[in-house]
Jmol script that loads the backbone (N, CA, C; Angstrom):
load data "model"
ATOM      1  N   GLN A   1     157.140  16.275 223.262  1.00  0.00           N
ATOM      2  CA  GLN A   1     157.239  17.508 224.371  1.00  0.00           C
ATOM      3  C   GLN A   1     157.018  16.808 225.925  1.00  0.00           C
ATOM      4  N   VAL A   2     157.861  17.662 226.691  1.00  0.00           N
ATOM      5  CA  VAL A   2     158.106  17.060 227.824  1.00  0.00           C
ATOM      6  C   VAL A   2     157.512  18.164 228.627  1.00  0.00           C
ATOM      7  N   GLN A   3     157.127  18.387 229.696  1.00  0.00           N
ATOM      8  CA  GLN A   3     156.872  19.176 230.894  1.00  0.00           C
ATOM      9  C   GLN A   3     157.260  18.411 232.346  1.00  0.00           C
ATOM     10  N   LEU A   4     157.731  19.449 233.081  1.00  0.00           N
ATOM     11  CA  LEU A   4     158.625  19.249 234.419  1.00  0.00           C
ATOM     12  C   LEU A   4     158.026  20.128 235.571  1.00  0.00           C
ATOM     13  N   VAL A   5     157.354  19.428 236.349  1.00  0.00           N
ATOM     14  CA  VAL A   5     156.751  20.083 237.631  1.00  0.00           C
ATOM     15  C   VAL A   5     157.768  19.889 238.668  1.00  0.00           C
ATOM     16  N   GLU A   6     158.024  20.504 239.350  1.00  0.00           N
ATOM     17  CA  GLU A   6     159.284  20.481 240.694  1.00  0.00           C
ATOM     18  C   GLU A   6     158.201  20.565 241.861  1.00  0.00           C
ATOM     19  N   SER A   7     158.436  20.021 242.945  1.00  0.00           N
ATOM     20  CA  SER A   7     157.660  20.120 244.265  1.00  0.00           C
ATOM     21  C   SER A   7     158.709  19.644 245.491  1.00  0.00           C
ATOM     22  N   GLY A   8     158.606  19.945 246.572  1.00  0.00           N
ATOM     23  CA  GLY A   8     158.916  19.447 247.832  1.00  0.00           C
ATOM     24  C   GLY A   8     159.885  20.160 248.386  1.00  0.00           C
ATOM     25  N   GLY A   9     159.954  21.522 248.165  1.00  0.00           N
ATOM     26  CA  GLY A   9     160.948  22.587 248.614  1.00  0.00           C
ATOM     27  C   GLY A   9     160.278  23.251 250.048  1.00  0.00           C
ATOM     28  N   GLY A  10     161.249  23.951 250.376  1.00  0.00           N
ATOM     29  CA  GLY A  10     160.845  24.348 251.847  1.00  0.00           C
ATOM     30  C   GLY A  10     161.877  25.028 252.471  1.00  0.00           C
ATOM     31  N   LEU A  11     161.605  25.097 253.975  1.00  0.00           N
ATOM     32  CA  LEU A  11     162.224  25.644 254.681  1.00  0.00           C
ATOM     33  C   LEU A  11     163.157  24.467 255.738  1.00  0.00           C
ATOM     34  N   VAL A  12     164.055  24.330 255.904  1.00  0.00           N
ATOM     35  CA  VAL A  12     164.661  23.388 256.779  1.00  0.00           C
ATOM     36  C   VAL A  12     165.961  23.503 257.429  1.00  0.00           C
ATOM     37  N   GLN A  13     166.484  23.254 258.534  1.00  0.00           N
ATOM     38  CA  GLN A  13     167.309  23.738 259.527  1.00  0.00           C
ATOM     39  C   GLN A  13     168.431  23.207 258.503  1.00  0.00           C
ATOM     40  N   ALA A  14     169.954  23.514 258.766  1.00  0.00           N
ATOM     41  CA  ALA A  14     170.910  23.217 258.358  1.00  0.00           C
ATOM     42  C   ALA A  14     171.012  21.823 259.353  1.00  0.00           C
ATOM     43  N   GLY A  15     171.622  21.026 258.523  1.00  0.00           N
ATOM     44  CA  GLY A  15     171.554  19.113 259.068  1.00  0.00           C
ATOM     45  C   GLY A  15     171.066  18.367 258.497  1.00  0.00           C
ATOM     46  N   ARG A  16     169.684  18.978 258.310  1.00  0.00           N
ATOM     47  CA  ARG A  16     168.318  17.901 258.261  1.00  0.00           C
ATOM     48  C   ARG A  16     168.602  17.738 256.619  1.00  0.00           C
ATOM     49  N   SER A  17     167.329  16.461 256.289  1.00  0.00           N
ATOM     50  CA  SER A  17     167.038  16.386 254.917  1.00  0.00           C
ATOM     51  C   SER A  17     165.961  16.945 254.291  1.00  0.00           C
ATOM     52  N   LEU A  18     165.950  16.702 252.814  1.00  0.00           N
ATOM     53  CA  LEU A  18     164.772  17.357 251.921  1.00  0.00           C
ATOM     54  C   LEU A  18     164.417  16.314 251.182  1.00  0.00           C
ATOM     55  N   ARG A  19     163.656  15.983 250.412  1.00  0.00           N
ATOM     56  CA  ARG A  19     163.542  15.535 249.290  1.00  0.00           C
ATOM     57  C   ARG A  19     162.816  16.119 247.845  1.00  0.00           C
ATOM     58  N   LEU A  20     163.454  16.428 247.062  1.00  0.00           N
ATOM     59  CA  LEU A  20     162.591  17.148 245.951  1.00  0.00           C
ATOM     60  C   LEU A  20     162.161  16.370 245.065  1.00  0.00           C
ATOM     61  N   SER A  21     161.029  16.266 244.218  1.00  0.00           N
ATOM     62  CA  SER A  21     160.445  15.743 243.392  1.00  0.00           C
ATOM     63  C   SER A  21     160.408  16.511 242.173  1.00  0.00           C
ATOM     64  N   CYS A  22     160.320  15.762 240.845  1.00  0.00           N
ATOM     65  CA  CYS A  22     159.992  16.289 239.758  1.00  0.00           C
ATOM     66  C   CYS A  22     158.949  15.147 238.873  1.00  0.00           C
ATOM     67  N   ALA A  23     158.012  15.893 238.706  1.00  0.00           N
ATOM     68  CA  ALA A  23     156.906  15.026 237.969  1.00  0.00           C
ATOM     69  C   ALA A  23     157.097  15.440 236.286  1.00  0.00           C
ATOM     70  N   ALA A  24     157.443  14.256 235.516  1.00  0.00           N
ATOM     71  CA  ALA A  24     157.418  14.552 234.013  1.00  0.00           C
ATOM     72  C   ALA A  24     156.321  14.066 232.975  1.00  0.00           C
ATOM     73  N   SER A  25     155.708  14.857 232.124  1.00  0.00           N
ATOM     74  CA  SER A  25     154.792  14.386 231.313  1.00  0.00           C
ATOM     75  C   SER A  25     155.671  13.825 229.665  1.00  0.00           C
ATOM     76  N   GLY A  26     154.923  13.126 229.232  1.00  0.00           N
ATOM     77  CA  GLY A  26     155.384  12.847 228.052  1.00  0.00           C
ATOM     78  C   GLY A  26     155.900  11.302 227.839  1.00  0.00           C
ATOM     79  N   ARG A  27     155.225  10.386 227.151  1.00  0.00           N
ATOM     80  CA  ARG A  27     155.471   9.158 226.927  1.00  0.00           C
ATOM     81  C   ARG A  27     157.097   8.411 227.005  1.00  0.00           C
ATOM     82  N   THR A  28     157.778   9.284 226.271  1.00  0.00           N
ATOM     83  CA  THR A  28     159.261   9.129 225.630  1.00  0.00           C
ATOM     84  C   THR A  28     160.105   9.261 226.694  1.00  0.00           C
ATOM     85  N   PHE A  29     159.501   9.746 228.025  1.00  0.00           N
ATOM     86  CA  PHE A  29     160.529  10.660 229.201  1.00  0.00           C
ATOM     87  C   PHE A  29     161.657   9.619 229.597  1.00  0.00           C
ATOM     88  N   SER A  30     161.601   8.297 229.276  1.00  0.00           N
ATOM     89  CA  SER A  30     162.453   7.212 229.812  1.00  0.00           C
ATOM     90  C   SER A  30     163.910   7.522 228.774  1.00  0.00           C
ATOM     91  N   SER A  31     163.570   8.020 227.977  1.00  0.00           N
ATOM     92  CA  SER A  31     164.748   8.513 226.769  1.00  0.00           C
ATOM     93  C   SER A  31     165.245   9.609 226.544  1.00  0.00           C
ATOM     94  N   TYR A  32     165.167  10.470 227.639  1.00  0.00           N
ATOM     95  CA  TYR A  32     165.639  11.410 228.268  1.00  0.00           C
ATOM     96  C   TYR A  32     166.856  11.457 229.253  1.00  0.00           C
ATOM     97  N   ALA A  33     167.672  11.914 229.675  1.00  0.00           N
ATOM     98  CA  ALA A  33     168.768  12.368 230.518  1.00  0.00           C
ATOM     99  C   ALA A  33     167.922  13.186 231.278  1.00  0.00           C
ATOM    100  N   VAL A  34     168.047  13.188 232.453  1.00  0.00           N
ATOM    101  CA  VAL A  34     167.390  14.143 233.563  1.00  0.00           C
ATOM    102  C   VAL A  34     168.560  14.667 234.482  1.00  0.00           C
ATOM    103  N   GLY A  35     168.508  16.046 235.067  1.00  0.00           N
ATOM    104  CA  GLY A  35     169.242  16.835 236.259  1.00  0.00           C
ATOM    105  C   GLY A  35     168.438  17.564 236.904  1.00  0.00           C
ATOM    106  N   TRP A  36     169.174  17.933 237.774  1.00  0.00           N
ATOM    107  CA  TRP A  36     168.868  19.270 238.938  1.00  0.00           C
ATOM    108  C   TRP A  36     169.702  20.014 238.612  1.00  0.00           C
ATOM    109  N   PHE A  37     169.603  21.234 238.914  1.00  0.00           N
ATOM    110  CA  PHE A  37     170.085  22.587 238.769  1.00  0.00           C
ATOM    111  C   PHE A  37     169.758  23.684 240.352  1.00  0.00           C
ATOM    112  N   ARG A  38     170.572  24.578 240.186  1.00  0.00           N
ATOM    113  CA  ARG A  38     170.154  25.062 241.434  1.00  0.00           C
ATOM    114  C   ARG A  38     170.515  26.375 241.095  1.00  0.00           C
ATOM    115  N   GLN A  39     170.009  27.435 241.570  1.00  0.00           N
ATOM    116  CA  GLN A  39     170.437  29.040 241.479  1.00  0.00           C
ATOM    117  C   GLN A  39     169.951  29.695 242.712  1.00  0.00           C
ATOM    118  N   ALA A  40     171.361  30.234 243.281  1.00  0.00           N
ATOM    119  CA  ALA A  40     170.988  30.774 244.490  1.00  0.00           C
ATOM    120  C   ALA A  40     170.747  32.439 244.015  1.00  0.00           C
ATOM    121  N   PRO A  41     169.928  33.287 245.162  1.00  0.00           N
ATOM    122  CA  PRO A  41     170.395  34.389 244.580  1.00  0.00           C
ATOM    123  C   PRO A  41     171.381  35.605 243.964  1.00  0.00           C
ATOM    124  N   GLY A  42     171.220  35.904 243.231  1.00  0.00           N
ATOM    125  CA  GLY A  42     172.624  36.627 242.748  1.00  0.00           C
ATOM    126  C   GLY A  42     173.502  36.051 242.146  1.00  0.00           C
ATOM    127  N   LYS A  43     173.210  34.448 241.718  1.00  0.00           N
ATOM    128  CA  LYS A  43     174.257  33.709 241.106  1.00  0.00           C
ATOM    129  C   LYS A  43     174.012  33.252 239.976  1.00  0.00           C
ATOM    130  N   GLY A  44     174.588  32.600 239.265  1.00  0.00           N
ATOM    131  CA  GLY A  44     174.099  31.603 237.879  1.00  0.00           C
ATOM    132  C   GLY A  44     173.682  30.204 238.351  1.00  0.00           C
ATOM    133  N   ARG A  45     172.902  29.697 237.276  1.00  0.00           N
ATOM    134  CA  ARG A  45     172.200  28.623 237.802  1.00  0.00           C
ATOM    135  C   ARG A  45     173.157  27.610 237.435  1.00  0.00           C
ATOM    136  N   GLU A  46     173.362  26.384 238.657  1.00  0.00           N
ATOM    137  CA  GLU A  46     174.646  25.727 238.887  1.00  0.00           C
ATOM    138  C   GLU A  46     174.229  24.032 238.703  1.00  0.00           C
ATOM    139  N   PHE A  47     175.005  23.381 237.945  1.00  0.00           N
ATOM    140  CA  PHE A  47     174.553  21.695 237.941  1.00  0.00           C
ATOM    141  C   PHE A  47     174.611  21.483 239.300  1.00  0.00           C
ATOM    142  N   VAL A  48     174.016  20.559 239.368  1.00  0.00           N
ATOM    143  CA  VAL A  48     173.823  19.654 240.716  1.00  0.00           C
ATOM    144  C   VAL A  48     173.805  18.278 240.364  1.00  0.00           C
ATOM    145  N   ALA A  49     173.093  17.728 239.633  1.00  0.00           N
ATOM    146  CA  ALA A  49     173.245  15.926 239.832  1.00  0.00           C
ATOM    147  C   ALA A  49     172.709  15.700 238.275  1.00  0.00           C
ATOM    148  N   ALA A  50     173.137  14.515 237.799  1.00  0.00           N
ATOM    149  CA  ALA A  50     172.204  13.983 236.184  1.00  0.00           C
ATOM    150  C   ALA A  50     172.202  12.829 236.787  1.00  0.00           C
ATOM    151  N   ALA A  51     171.085  12.260 236.140  1.00  0.00           N
ATOM    152  CA  ALA A  51     170.751  10.963 236.299  1.00  0.00           C
ATOM    153  C   ALA A  51     170.692  10.364 234.179  1.00  0.00           C
ATOM    154  N   PRO A  52     171.156   9.311 233.875  1.00  0.00           N
ATOM    155  CA  PRO A  52     171.153   8.937 232.292  1.00  0.00           C
ATOM    156  C   PRO A  52     170.233   8.694 232.194  1.00  0.00           C
ATOM    157  N   LYS A  53     169.627   8.197 230.782  1.00  0.00           N
ATOM    158  CA  LYS A  53     168.470   7.587 230.125  1.00  0.00           C
ATOM    159  C   LYS A  53     168.229   6.360 231.073  1.00  0.00           C
ATOM    160  N   SER A  54     166.699   5.850 231.042  1.00  0.00           N
ATOM    161  CA  SER A  54     166.449   4.647 231.795  1.00  0.00           C
ATOM    162  C   SER A  54     166.838   3.519 231.362  1.00  0.00           C
ATOM    163  N   TYR A  55     167.265   2.814 231.944  1.00  0.00           N
ATOM    164  CA  TYR A  55     167.953   1.346 231.097  1.00  0.00           C
ATOM    165  C   TYR A  55     169.639   1.802 230.524  1.00  0.00           C
ATOM    166  N   SER A  56     170.198   2.676 231.002  1.00  0.00           N
ATOM    167  CA  SER A  56     171.322   2.860 230.332  1.00  0.00           C
ATOM    168  C   SER A  56     172.335   2.090 231.022  1.00  0.00           C
ATOM    169  N   GLY A  57     172.188   1.643 232.376  1.00  0.00           N
ATOM    170  CA  GLY A  57     173.017   1.061 232.915  1.00  0.00           C
ATOM    171  C   GLY A  57     174.450   2.233 233.202  1.00  0.00           C
ATOM    172  N   LEU A  58     174.276   3.496 233.047  1.00  0.00           N
ATOM    173  CA  LEU A  58     175.074   4.453 233.365  1.00  0.00           C
ATOM    174  C   LEU A  58     174.926   4.600 234.612  1.00  0.00           C
ATOM    175  N   GLN A  59     175.884   5.474 235.115  1.00  0.00           N
ATOM    176  CA  GLN A  59     175.904   6.010 236.587  1.00  0.00           C
ATOM    177  C   GLN A  59     175.685   7.510 236.646  1.00  0.00           C
ATOM    178  N   PRO A  60     175.068   7.845 237.562  1.00  0.00           N
ATOM    179  CA  PRO A  60     174.722   9.437 237.675  1.00  0.00           C
ATOM    180  C   PRO A  60     175.721  10.105 237.933  1.00  0.00           C
ATOM    181  N   HIS A  61     175.927  11.527 237.870  1.00  0.00           N
ATOM    182  CA  HIS A  61     176.684  12.471 238.280  1.00  0.00           C
ATOM    183  C   HIS A  61     176.303  13.349 238.972  1.00  0.00           C
ATOM    184  N   TYR A  62     177.666  13.998 239.956  1.00  0.00           N
ATOM    185  CA  TYR A  62     177.186  15.253 240.948  1.00  0.00           C
ATOM    186  C   TYR A  62     178.177  16.034 240.779  1.00  0.00           C
ATOM    187  N   SER A  63     177.855  17.163 241.177  1.00  0.00           N
ATOM    188  CA  SER A  63     179.031  18.119 241.352  1.00  0.00           C
ATOM    189  C   SER A  63     179.768  18.108 242.866  1.00  0.00           C
ATOM    190  N   ASP A  64     180.986  18.680 243.025  1.00  0.00           N
ATOM    191  CA  ASP A  64     181.733  18.361 244.106  1.00  0.00           C
ATOM    192  C   ASP A  64     181.110  18.814 244.815  1.00  0.00           C
ATOM    193  N   SER A  65     180.318  19.677 245.097  1.00  0.00           N
ATOM    194  CA  SER A  65     179.669  20.322 246.496  1.00  0.00           C
ATOM    195  C   SER A  65     178.605  19.475 246.981  1.00  0.00           C
ATOM    196  N   VAL A  66     177.653  18.695 245.911  1.00  0.00           N
ATOM    197  CA  VAL A  66     176.900  17.926 246.972  1.00  0.00           C
ATOM    198  C   VAL A  66     177.219  16.544 247.035  1.00  0.00           C
ATOM    199  N   LYS A  67     178.288  15.875 246.283  1.00  0.00           N
ATOM    200  CA  LYS A  67     178.952  14.567 246.138  1.00  0.00           C
ATOM    201  C   LYS A  67     179.223  14.035 247.755  1.00  0.00           C
ATOM    202  N   GLY A  68     178.160  13.357 247.695  1.00  0.00           N
ATOM    203  CA  GLY A  68     178.304  12.336 249.331  1.00  0.00           C
ATOM    204  C   GLY A  68     177.072  12.698 249.892  1.00  0.00           C
ATOM    205  N   ARG A  69     176.338  13.557 250.013  1.00  0.00           N
ATOM    206  CA  ARG A  69     175.109  14.105 250.474  1.00  0.00           C
ATOM    207  C   ARG A  69     173.773  14.445 249.573  1.00  0.00           C
ATOM    208  N   PHE A  70     174.233  14.309 248.263  1.00  0.00           N
ATOM    209  CA  PHE A  70     172.512  14.043 247.358  1.00  0.00           C
ATOM    210  C   PHE A  70     172.747  12.978 246.624  1.00  0.00           C
ATOM    211  N   THR A  71     171.470  12.381 246.115  1.00  0.00           N
ATOM    212  CA  THR A  71     171.416  11.603 245.398  1.00  0.00           C
ATOM    213  C   THR A  71     170.472  11.744 244.496  1.00  0.00           C
ATOM    214  N   ILE A  72     170.386  11.561 243.651  1.00  0.00           N
ATOM    215  CA  ILE A  72     169.450  11.647 242.246  1.00  0.00           C
ATOM    216  C   ILE A  72     168.714  10.206 242.133  1.00  0.00           C
ATOM    217  N   SER A  73     167.608  10.115 241.797  1.00  0.00           N
ATOM    218  CA  SER A  73     166.929   8.966 241.189  1.00  0.00           C
ATOM    219  C   SER A  73     165.641   9.018 240.202  1.00  0.00           C
ATOM    220  N   ARG A  74     165.613   7.914 239.735  1.00  0.00           N
ATOM    221  CA  ARG A  74     164.367   8.240 238.737  1.00  0.00           C
ATOM    222  C   ARG A  74     163.326   6.994 238.773  1.00  0.00           C
ATOM    223  N   ASP A  75     161.935   7.379 238.918  1.00  0.00           N
ATOM    224  CA  ASP A  75     161.373   6.173 238.784  1.00  0.00           C
ATOM    225  C   ASP A  75     160.544   5.966 237.457  1.00  0.00           C
ATOM    226  N   SER A  76     160.949   5.387 236.605  1.00  0.00           N
ATOM    227  CA  SER A  76     160.679   5.051 235.038  1.00  0.00           C
ATOM    228  C   SER A  76     158.995   4.965 234.829  1.00  0.00           C
ATOM    229  N   ALA A  77     158.776   4.216 235.615  1.00  0.00           N
ATOM    230  CA  ALA A  77     157.056   3.540 235.655  1.00  0.00           C
ATOM    231  C   ALA A  77     155.854   4.892 235.815  1.00  0.00           C
ATOM    232  N   LYS A  78     156.709   5.733 236.748  1.00  0.00           N
ATOM    233  CA  LYS A  78     156.198   6.948 237.337  1.00  0.00           C
ATOM    234  C   LYS A  78     156.318   8.110 236.576  1.00  0.00           C
ATOM    235  N   ASN A  79     157.323   8.259 235.744  1.00  0.00           N
ATOM    236  CA  ASN A  79     157.766   9.642 235.191  1.00  0.00           C
ATOM    237  C   ASN A  79     158.018  10.637 236.210  1.00  0.00           C
ATOM    238  N   MET A  80     158.937  10.017 237.107  1.00  0.00           N
ATOM    239  CA  MET A  80     159.352  10.822 238.185  1.00  0.00           C
ATOM    240  C   MET A  80     160.751  10.827 238.397  1.00  0.00           C
ATOM    241  N   VAL A  81     161.292  11.828 238.709  1.00  0.00           N
ATOM    242  CA  VAL A  81     162.946  12.167 239.356  1.00  0.00           C
ATOM    243  C   VAL A  81     162.963  12.789 240.431  1.00  0.00           C
ATOM    244  N   TYR A  82     163.644  12.478 241.121  1.00  0.00           N
ATOM    245  CA  TYR A  82     163.920  12.716 242.609  1.00  0.00           C
ATOM    246  C   TYR A  82     165.247  13.295 243.080  1.00  0.00           C
ATOM    247  N   LEU A  83     165.522  14.301 244.011  1.00  0.00           N
ATOM    248  CA  LEU A  83     166.523  14.379 244.611  1.00  0.00           C
ATOM    249  C   LEU A  83     166.553  14.324 246.132  1.00  0.00           C
ATOM    250  N   GLN A  84     167.375  13.235 246.569  1.00  0.00           N
ATOM    251  CA  GLN A  84     167.373  13.289 247.781  1.00  0.00           C
ATOM    252  C   GLN A  84     168.714  14.224 248.612  1.00  0.00           C
ATOM    253  N   MET A  85     168.178  15.074 249.409  1.00  0.00           N
ATOM    254  CA  MET A  85     169.263  15.687 249.920  1.00  0.00           C
ATOM    255  C   MET A  85     169.506  15.766 251.490  1.00  0.00           C
ATOM    256  N   ASN A  86     170.603  15.369 251.829  1.00  0.00           N
ATOM    257  CA  ASN A  86     170.711  14.998 253.124  1.00  0.00           C
ATOM    258  C   ASN A  86     171.987  16.258 253.387  1.00  0.00           C
ATOM    259  N   ASP A  87     171.915  16.094 255.065  1.00  0.00           N
ATOM    260  CA  ASP A  87     173.141  17.148 255.362  1.00  0.00           C
ATOM    261  C   ASP A  87     173.087  18.377 254.894  1.00  0.00           C
ATOM    262  N   LEU A  88     171.978  19.193 254.824  1.00  0.00           N
ATOM    263  CA  LEU A  88     171.880  20.361 253.869  1.00  0.00           C
ATOM    264  C   LEU A  88     172.423  21.228 255.057  1.00  0.00           C
ATOM    265  N   LYS A  89     173.006  22.224 253.950  1.00  0.00           N
ATOM    266  CA  LYS A  89     173.811  23.711 254.610  1.00  0.00           C
ATOM    267  C   LYS A  89     173.482  24.834 254.111  1.00  0.00           C
ATOM    268  N   PRO A  90     173.254  25.883 254.944  1.00  0.00           N
ATOM    269  CA  PRO A  90     172.883  27.206 254.277  1.00  0.00           C
ATOM    270  C   PRO A  90     173.621  27.798 252.912  1.00  0.00           C
ATOM    271  N   GLU A  91     174.280  27.108 252.729  1.00  0.00           N
ATOM    272  CA  GLU A  91     174.916  27.248 250.953  1.00  0.00           C
ATOM    273  C   GLU A  91     174.264  26.607 250.211  1.00  0.00           C
ATOM    274  N   ASP A  92     173.245  25.255 250.499  1.00  0.00           N
ATOM    275  CA  ASP A  92     172.696  25.043 249.746  1.00  0.00           C
ATOM    276  C   ASP A  92     171.206  25.647 249.294  1.00  0.00           C
ATOM    277  N   THR A  93     170.838  26.511 249.892  1.00  0.00           N
ATOM    278  CA  THR A  93     169.741  27.713 249.537  1.00  0.00           C
ATOM    279  C   THR A  93     169.662  27.991 248.299  1.00  0.00           C
ATOM    280  N   ALA A  94     168.514  27.882 247.581  1.00  0.00           N
ATOM    281  CA  ALA A  94     168.475  28.055 246.037  1.00  0.00           C
ATOM    282  C   ALA A  94     167.302  27.519 245.495  1.00  0.00           C
ATOM    283  N   VAL A  95     166.754  28.160 244.485  1.00  0.00           N
ATOM    284  CA  VAL A  95     165.910  27.727 243.677  1.00  0.00           C
ATOM    285  C   VAL A  95     166.492  26.532 243.088  1.00  0.00           C
ATOM    286  N   TYR A  96     165.545  25.476 243.154  1.00  0.00           N
ATOM    287  CA  TYR A  96     166.252  24.269 242.134  1.00  0.00           C
ATOM    288  C   TYR A  96     164.967  23.984 240.897  1.00  0.00           C
ATOM    289  N   TYR A  97     165.805  23.357 239.907  1.00  0.00           N
ATOM    290  CA  TYR A  97     165.256  23.348 238.841  1.00  0.00           C
ATOM    291  C   TYR A  97     165.159  22.051 238.405  1.00  0.00           C
ATOM    292  N   CYS A  98     164.440  21.591 237.675  1.00  0.00           N
ATOM    293  CA  CYS A  98     164.419  20.039 237.044  1.00  0.00           C
ATOM    294  C   CYS A  98     164.662  20.323 235.243  1.00  0.00           C
ATOM    295  N   ALA A  99     165.742  19.224 235.073  1.00  0.00           N
ATOM    296  CA  ALA A  99     165.858  19.440 233.764  1.00  0.00           C
ATOM    297  C   ALA A  99     165.551  18.247 232.853  1.00  0.00           C
ATOM    298  N   ALA A 100     165.549  18.101 231.391  1.00  0.00           N
ATOM    299  CA  ALA A 100     165.494  17.063 230.682  1.00  0.00           C
ATOM    300  C   ALA A 100     166.105  17.241 229.313  1.00  0.00           C
ATOM    301  N   ASP A 101     167.015  16.569 228.909  1.00  0.00           N
ATOM    302  CA  ASP A 101     167.697  16.537 227.421  1.00  0.00           C
ATOM    303  C   ASP A 101     168.151  15.093 226.854  1.00  0.00           C
ATOM    304  N   GLU A 102     168.022  14.860 225.581  1.00  0.00           N
ATOM    305  CA  GLU A 102     168.293  13.876 225.093  1.00  0.00           C
ATOM    306  C   GLU A 102     169.607  13.629 225.256  1.00  0.00           C
ATOM    307  N   SER A 103     170.630  14.397 225.572  1.00  0.00           N
ATOM    308  CA  SER A 103     171.816  14.265 225.976  1.00  0.00           C
ATOM    309  C   SER A 103     172.345  14.663 226.990  1.00  0.00           C
ATOM    310  N   ILE A 104     173.138  13.326 227.920  1.00  0.00           N
ATOM    311  CA  ILE A 104     173.491  14.011 229.658  1.00  0.00           C
ATOM    312  C   ILE A 104     174.704  14.730 229.254  1.00  0.00           C
ATOM    313  N   VAL A 105     175.310  15.118 227.815  1.00  0.00           N
ATOM    314  CA  VAL A 105     176.448  15.947 228.285  1.00  0.00           C
ATOM    315  C   VAL A 105     176.185  17.150 228.460  1.00  0.00           C
ATOM    316  N   ALA A 106     174.881  17.991 228.013  1.00  0.00           N
ATOM    317  CA  ALA A 106     174.432  18.981 227.910  1.00  0.00           C
ATOM    318  C   ALA A 106     173.782  19.358 229.479  1.00  0.00           C
ATOM    319  N   ILE A 107     173.464  18.288 230.049  1.00  0.00           N
ATOM    320  CA  ILE A 107     173.265  18.307 231.552  1.00  0.00           C
ATOM    321  C   ILE A 107     174.606  18.828 232.162  1.00  0.00           C
ATOM    322  N   THR A 108     175.806  17.836 232.079  1.00  0.00           N
ATOM    323  CA  THR A 108     176.500  17.769 232.834  1.00  0.00           C
ATOM    324  C   THR A 108     177.687  18.558 232.339  1.00  0.00           C
ATOM    325  N   THR A 109     177.636  19.257 231.401  1.00  0.00           N
ATOM    326  CA  THR A 109     178.972  20.309 231.001  1.00  0.00           C
ATOM    327  C   THR A 109     178.636  21.363 232.190  1.00  0.00           C
ATOM    328  N   PRO A 110     177.914  22.268 231.912  1.00  0.00           N
ATOM    329  CA  PRO A 110     176.418  22.178 231.523  1.00  0.00           C
ATOM    330  C   PRO A 110     176.311  23.049 230.426  1.00  0.00           C
ATOM    331  N   ILE A 111     175.376  22.927 229.030  1.00  0.00           N
ATOM    332  CA  ILE A 111     175.009  24.104 228.108  1.00  0.00           C
ATOM    333  C   ILE A 111     173.818  24.316 228.781  1.00  0.00           C
ATOM    334  N   LEU A 112     173.223  25.562 229.415  1.00  0.00           N
ATOM    335  CA  LEU A 112     172.234  25.697 229.698  1.00  0.00           C
ATOM    336  C   LEU A 112     171.175  26.063 228.636  1.00  0.00           C
ATOM    337  N   ASP A 113     172.051  26.717 227.647  1.00  0.00           N
ATOM    338  CA  ASP A 113     170.827  27.186 226.595  1.00  0.00           C
ATOM    339  C   ASP A 113     170.730  25.900 225.487  1.00  0.00           C
ATOM    340  N   ALA A 114     171.212  24.801 225.559  1.00  0.00           N
ATOM    341  CA  ALA A 114     170.855  23.741 224.768  1.00  0.00           C
ATOM    342  C   ALA A 114     170.025  22.831 225.393  1.00  0.00           C
ATOM    343  N   ILE A 115     169.779  22.990 226.791  1.00  0.00           N
ATOM    344  CA  ILE A 115     168.986  21.864 227.220  1.00  0.00           C
ATOM    345  C   ILE A 115     167.373  22.247 226.826  1.00  0.00           C
ATOM    346  N   ASP A 116     166.922  20.596 226.651  1.00  0.00           N
ATOM    347  CA  ASP A 116     165.773  20.792 225.819  1.00  0.00           C
ATOM    348  C   ASP A 116     164.438  21.269 226.787  1.00  0.00           C
ATOM    349  N   TYR A 117     164.513  20.915 228.249  1.00  0.00           N
ATOM    350  CA  TYR A 117     162.999  20.933 229.063  1.00  0.00           C
ATOM    351  C   TYR A 117     163.648  21.627 230.553  1.00  0.00           C
ATOM    352  N   TRP A 118     162.754  22.675 230.780  1.00  0.00           N
ATOM    353  CA  TRP A 118     163.059  23.201 232.410  1.00  0.00           C
ATOM    354  C   TRP A 118     162.096  22.961 233.207  1.00  0.00           C
ATOM    355  N   GLY A 119     161.576  22.909 234.395  1.00  0.00           N
ATOM    356  CA  GLY A 119     160.962  23.079 234.843  1.00  0.00           C
ATOM    357  C   GLY A 119     160.787  24.484 235.599  1.00  0.00           C
ATOM    358  N   LYS A 120     159.799  25.194 236.479  1.00  0.00           N
ATOM    359  CA  LYS A 120     160.073  26.391 237.009  1.00  0.00           C
ATOM    360  C   LYS A 120     160.474  26.447 238.468  1.00  0.00           C
ATOM    361  N   GLY A 121     160.865  25.435 238.923  1.00  0.00           N
ATOM    362  CA  GLY A 121     161.768  25.908 239.943  1.00  0.00           C
ATOM    363  C   GLY A 121     160.795  25.733 241.584  1.00  0.00           C
ATOM    364  N   THR A 122     161.870  24.808 242.446  1.00  0.00           N
ATOM    365  CA  THR A 122     161.017  24.921 243.587  1.00  0.00           C
ATOM    366  C   THR A 122     162.028  25.644 244.880  1.00  0.00           C
ATOM    367  N   LEU A 123     161.773  26.514 245.838  1.00  0.00           N
ATOM    368  CA  LEU A 123     162.516  26.841 246.738  1.00  0.00           C
ATOM    369  C   LEU A 123     163.121  26.397 247.740  1.00  0.00           C
ATOM    370  N   VAL A 124     163.962  26.042 248.017  1.00  0.00           N
ATOM    371  CA  VAL A 124     164.992  25.197 249.211  1.00  0.00           C
ATOM    372  C   VAL A 124     165.690  26.252 250.054  1.00  0.00           C
ATOM    373  N   THR A 125     165.619  26.709 251.246  1.00  0.00           N
ATOM    374  CA  THR A 125     165.960  27.583 252.647  1.00  0.00           C
ATOM    375  C   THR A 125     166.474  26.796 253.248  1.00  0.00           C
ATOM    376  N   VAL A 126     167.980  26.829 253.540  1.00  0.00           N
ATOM    377  CA  VAL A 126     168.414  26.038 254.669  1.00  0.00           C
ATOM    378  C   VAL A 126     168.751  27.044 255.595  1.00  0.00           C
ATOM    379  N   SER A 127     168.127  27.009 257.138  1.00  0.00           N
ATOM    380  CA  SER A 127     168.482  28.044 258.172  1.00  0.00           C
ATOM    381  C   SER A 127     169.794  27.645 258.841  1.00  0.00           C
ATOM    382  N   SER A 128     170.631  28.305 259.134  1.00  0.00           N
ATOM    383  CA  SER A 128     171.748  27.728 260.282  1.00  0.00           C
ATOM    384  C   SER A 128     171.514  27.798 261.772  1.00  0.00           C
TER     385      SER A 128
END
end "model"
wireframe off; spacefill off
backbone 0.3
color backbone group
């Protein structure tokens, strides 16, 4: 069983940066791929970024809308996942969710109903 708790959301001006954190419980967390999703008001949940299982040597994945601005990282020793968000835009406003699954394909496709674990989300608001 894995529990995910996001933090770090808030109100920020366009062009500024914010770092989201996701604290995970569970001794086998390193064996899960992790990802960030977001859901803007009135819209569906969309994929943002994914990091493969720890020590896999594989590269992270990003949606086209955040590539070059957002960076996902994980600290296996601390069971933490981060999303560094730079050059934020008003269209980045959303609730951001942390997710974990044994398969990175479920996260990157994404197959929302198949993803094993979700956090409750943290709100990011970007003002113009």
